[in-house]
C-alpha positions, -999 to +999 in steps of 0.1 A: +165+208+050+200+222+041+200+252+019+228+260-005+248+293-005+229+325-010+227+335-046+239+371-051+223+388-081+248+398-107+242+434-118+255+453-147+264+489-136+263+517-161+280+548-148+276+583-162+313+592-158+316+629-158+282+632-140+295+611-112+329+627-112+315+663-110+293+652-081+323+636-063+347+664-069+323+693-063+347+714-083+338+726-118+373+740-124+390+706-127+402+695-161+386+663-176+416+642-169+416+653-132+379+644-129+385+610-144+415+604-121+395+614-090+366+592-099+387+562-107+406+566-075+374+568-055+361+537-072+393+517-067+381+501-034+344+504-043+335+475-066+300+466-057+298+430-043+270+422-067+286+435-099+288+413-129+301+442-150+309+479-144+309+502-175+318+539-173+307+562-201+327+594-206+315+622-229+343+630-254+337+660-277+371+661-293+390+634-312+415+614-292+411+594-260+426+597-226+457+576-219+449+538-219+464+535-184+434+553-169+413+522-160+405+498-133+409+461-140+373+454-132+356+480-153+353+490-190+356+526-202+337+539-232+345+573-247+313+584-265+298+616-280+270+614-255+271+594-223+234+600-217+224+585-250+249+556-247+236+547-213+199+547-223+208+527-255+226+501-234+196+497-211+173+495-241+196+468-257+199+448-224+184+413-225+170+419-191+170+456-180+161+446-145+197+433-142+210+468-150+217+496-125+223+531-139+243+555-118+235+591-127+220+622-112+207+633-147+169+634-145+164+624-181+188+595-180+174+583-147+138+586-159+143+569-193+163+541-176+136+535-151+109+534-178+129+507-196+131+487-163+165+495-150+173+504-114+188+539-109+211+550-081+223+584-073+261+590-070+258+591-032+239+558-031+264+541-054+295+553-036+281+543-002+280+506-014 
């Protein structure tokens, strides 16, 4: 019996932007725009093969947004008051949380996301993909 092509699950990745950027940079003295630039550069070749969507949430405490040129064509950036809350809300609102993977090293975000049914990856696990 001939089998069709393997079906690759399509995953929605929700990334805790500054959480991931600080882990990657390992330097707390960088300005927010430097952290964003480093993370986006690291992600450039790293689109997960199973990604349906990649969303990066950035905490923004002051009015105004980073320049619109700071993006990758295959991801969406959201500038929110609290990335942690926005990520958990997105998992809660997902039609099927099992199709969502959260990337964060924040214990509360990871724990709440798992409770809602999402998969959680650490920054190291995600960037190895």
